[in-house]
N, C-alpha and C positions, 0 to 999 in steps of 0.2 A: 794721747795720754792712757796709761794703763789703768785699769779698774781695780781700785785698792779692796773693794769688797765683792770679788767675784762669788757667784752661786753655784753650789756643786750641783751639776746636772743631774746625777743620781738622786738627790735628795729631792728635786723638782718631780722626778718620774714616780717616785715613791708616793710624794704628796697626792699626785693624780690618781695612783691607784686607791689610795686610801678613800679618797673623794667618791670614787666610782664605785666601791663597795659599799660605803654608807649609802649612796642613791639607791643600790639594788636592792639592799637589806631593806631600806623605808619602802620601796615598790613591794616588795614581797609581803610584807607586814600590812600594807595597805591592802593587797590582793587577798592575803588571809583573812582580814577583817571584813572585807564584801564578801567572800565565801561563806564567812559564819553567818552574815545577815541574811544571805540569799537561803543557807541552811534553816534558819529561823522562820523566814518569811515562807518556805515551801512547807516546812513542817504545819505551820499554821493552815495552809491550803489543805495539806493531806488531812489534817483533823476534820475541816469542813467536809472533805470528799468522803470520810468514814460515816460522819454523821449523817449526811445525805443518803449514802447507802444503808446506813440502819433505819432511819425513817421510810425509805421507798422499799425495804424488805429484800433488798439486792444483797448478794453475798460480798462481804467486804474484801478488800484486797490488801495483803501484807504489805507494807512499805518500809523496808529495813533503812535506817540512818545511814548505814555504810554505802549502799547502793547510791542513796542520794547525794551523799559526800563525794563518792568517787565520780559520778556522772556530772556535778557541778564542777569539780577541780581538773579533770581531765577531758570532759566532753563527750567522753564515752559512755554509751548507755546500752551497750551491746546486752543483751539477756535479761535487760530493765526496762524495756520501752512501756510496759505498763506503768510501772513506778514513775516513769516520765511523764506520762500522758495524763495520769490521774493528777499528779502535781500541777500540771499546767491547765488541766480543765477547771480544776477547783477554784481558781482565781476568777471564773466567770460568774460572777454574782448575777448579772443579768444575762438571761438565756432566751434564744429564739424560739427553743422548743416550748417555753412555757409563755403563753400568750400575754398574761399580766404583768411578766417580768421582763417584756421587751419584745416580745414576738408579734405585737401588733404593729410594731413600728417595721418589720421587715415584710417588705411586698412579695407575694409569691410570683414566681416566674411563670407564665402563663403563654401556651402558645395556640393561637386562635385557628387550630385546625381540627378536623373531626377524625377520629378513629372509626372507620366505617363497618357496620356488619359485615359477616361472611356470607354470601348468597351463592345460589347455583349460578351456572352461566348460561349465557343465551348462545345456542349453538347452531340452530337452523338457519340463520345468515350466513355463518360460517361454513357451513356444510353446502352452501350454494342455493338455497330455494330460490325460485324466481319470483321477484317482487314486481308488481304492477301496481305504481302509484297514480295519484291525482285522477282517479275515476270520478266521474259525474254521474248522475241518474240515478234511477231506483234499482237498477241492476245491471249486470254486465254479463254479456254472452259471447261465447267463442264456439264457433261450429268445429266439430270433431270428426276426424276421417276414420270410420272404423272398418271399412272394407275396400279393397283397391280392385284393380281390373284384373281379369284371368286370362292367361295364355293358354293356347293349345295350338297342337300342329293340325293341319286340315289338308285334305286332297286338293289337288288341283282342280280349280274351278269350283270347288265346294263352297260351302257359306261359312263363314265366320261366326262364330258363337258369340252372342252379345252378351259382355259382363258389365254391370252397373256398379260404382262404388257406393259404399253406404255411408250414412252421416249419422251423428248424433252430436250433442251440443254441451259445452260446460256452462252453467249458468250461475253467477253469484250475486249475493245481496249483500248489502250492509248491515253489520252486526255492531252496535254500540257499546264500547266498554268504557268503564270511568271509573275514577275513584276521587274521593272528596276528604279534606280533613280542615280543622279548626285550630286556631292558636290565638292567643291574646294578643291586642295591639301591644300591648306593654314589652311582651316577649319579642314579638317581631322587630320592634322599633329598637331594642337595647341589647339583644343578643351579640355574642361575639364568641365563636363564628355566627355568621347571620342564618339564623333558624329558617328563615324564608327561602333563602337561596338553598338550604340543606333540605328543605322540605320538596322544593322544585326538582333537585338532582334526585332524591328518593323517588318520587314519583314516576319520573321518565325511566329509572332503572327498573322498578317494580313492573312498570307497564310493559317494558320490553320482555322480563321475564314471563308476565301473563300470556303476552302473544305468542312466545315460544311454546309454553304448556299448551294453549289452545290448538296452535298447530298441529300438535302431536295427539293430545287427547282430548279436544273439544267434544262434548256429548252431542251436538245437534239439538239439544232439548234446552228451554228456558231462554231463548233468543241468544244462545251460544251457536258459534259454528260447529261443523263437525270436522274434527281432527282427522290426520292420516289413519292413526289406529283404530277410530271408531268408524270408519268408511267401510262399510260391508264389501266393497268390491277389491279390497286390497288382501292379496293372499296372505294365510296364517299357516304356519307349522306346528304341530302339536309335539310338546314333549313332556315325557312322563318321570322325568328325574333331572339331575344336573346337568347343564349344556355341557356338550362334547364339542371338540373341534370338528367332528365329522358333520355334526347337526350345522355349525357355522358354515362348512364347505357346502352344505346343501342349501343355505339361504342363496350364497353367491351363485351357485349352479342355476337354481331356479329363475333369478332374475337376468342371467346370461342367457339360459335358454329361451326366455321368453323376449329375446331383443330389448330388454328394459333397460341397458346401459346406453342412454341417449348421449350422455356427457361424461366421459370417463373421468374428467376434473371434478365433477360433483357427486361422485359414486363412492361410497363406504358405509361404516358401520356406525352407529349410533347406539351406546348403552350407558349403564349405570357404572359410576366408578367401582363399586365392589364387587360387579360382574366382571369388569376388566380385570380386576386384582385377583379374581379365582382363576381366570384365563390364562392370566401369565405365570400361574403355579402350576399348570398342568405339565406334568412330566410323562415320559416315555414309559419308565418304570419306576419303582421304589428307588430312590436315591440317584434315580438318573438325572440328566440334565433339563434344564427347563427347555420345552419345545419352542415356545413363544419367546423369543429374545429379540426386542427391538433395538435397533441400531441408534444409539445416542448421538451419533453425529449427522443422522439423517435431518433434512429439513423438517419432515414429518415425524413427530417423536413416537406416535403410536400408529402402528400398522400391523394389519392381519391379512395374510394371504395377496400382501401388495396392495390393500386397499386402506386408506386412511381410517382410524378410530376416533370418534368424537364421543366426549364423555359430558354427561351433565347428571345431577342429582335430581333432576326434575321427572326423570322416568319414573312412572308410575307403575305400582302393582295391577294384576288382573281385578277387576271389578268383584268377582266372585270370591278373591282370595286375598289374603295378605302374604301369601309365600311365594308368589310368582312376580317376575318383573320383565318387561319388554326388552330383547335384544332386536333392533332394526337394521336391515340391509337394504339400500337401494339407490337410485339416482334422484338426488333432492332437487335437481332442476324440474322434476316433474311434480314437484309441490309446489302451488302456486300461493303466494300471499297478495291478495287483492287489498288495496288500501285506498278508500274514498278520502277519510281525513286522517292524516298522520296526528301525533301528539299535539293537542293544544292545552296549554296551561293558563287558566283564568284565574284572577284573584279579584275580591270585592270585600269593600269594607261596610257595603250598606245593604246586600243582599240577606234575604230572610231575616233572621234577628240579629246578625252581626253589627249593623249599628248600634242597637240597643244595648247589647253586650260588649261592645268595644272589642271587637274580634277582627282577625282577617281570616276569610275562607278562601282555600285554594282547590281547585278542581282540574283534573286531568281528563280529556276527552278523547276517543279516538272511535274511527268506525272503519272495520275491516272484515274480511271473510278469508276461508281457506279452501281451497279445492285441488284434488287430485286429479292432475291432468292424465296421466297414465298409470291406472292402478298396479299393472303387471312389472312397473319398474321398482317396485318394493317387494320385499315379504319379511315378516317378523315371527317371532316365536316368544313365549314367555318361559324363561328361565327359573328353575327352583332356587330360593335363595333361603 
């Protein structure tokens, strides 16, 4: 049966369009009102930021209304990032930076590690000194051959001239080295990182550096071993000015001529880093290329005349001056480090007055000696610096 009240399709379509248009306008009005409200809130925050800047003495930031409106409507803050950031930061009435305004509630991020101090490097073991450990007794003696047999031609039925070897000896005795420190038990029990372990590591490291320094510059006085440089039998070259490559060549030649290179793998130079820096800057002539140009791809990064160069800031100046420093060349296997007792770290809470003072005492002790087995395996000079 036909519909007596048909609906015009065009009318329905028009009605739908008008409805959608009304909804869109309502949404735009709602968005506009929201933007207006946000602008109002943001301006209040801006005023707070200005007030805070004024009180703190900081220069105030200009915050134009147009920039705020454009940023809120379009989301584009290009060129107005400071306007955006000030408005955003101003809402933080509570602050991490102010302890009483919330900072107390924010725990610091703490890493239980220690940034260690910069120290010299221990190089004698690296250079290849001879280590003799586990010695017992009040002394250690090694016989040393100083003269061998003599060969000569002789006539038939003639008498062979007798030649007898000659001997000497190297004798070492223990020298006690030690360090001690104290800390409160409260510190030892509650520190993070653990101060006691830090102290143990420090004692071991500093003791190694002290051993290294003694092996080179021990005075032989006041219960101290005699180091290589203060051994009167080790040859020394005189320098009357800044060191030259020729003088360093002469060190090598002197040791080689004395058959002092017993072990090529443990033979090299030892010097202060600043001396090596000056040597690397030596040129043939003004504006010429550098003569010493170590190969960065080599396994040994520092070499001179084919021999490795070891650096340590523990190199000292001449005892009688403050303007000369040692440069040493030699075979370090001929420097002996004799150890009766290696590092021993002892701790007590009852020794001395540690118990009464509620303290922890740490002590690091060792017993050793240094001897030059073959003095002619070395030669050194004092460079002017």
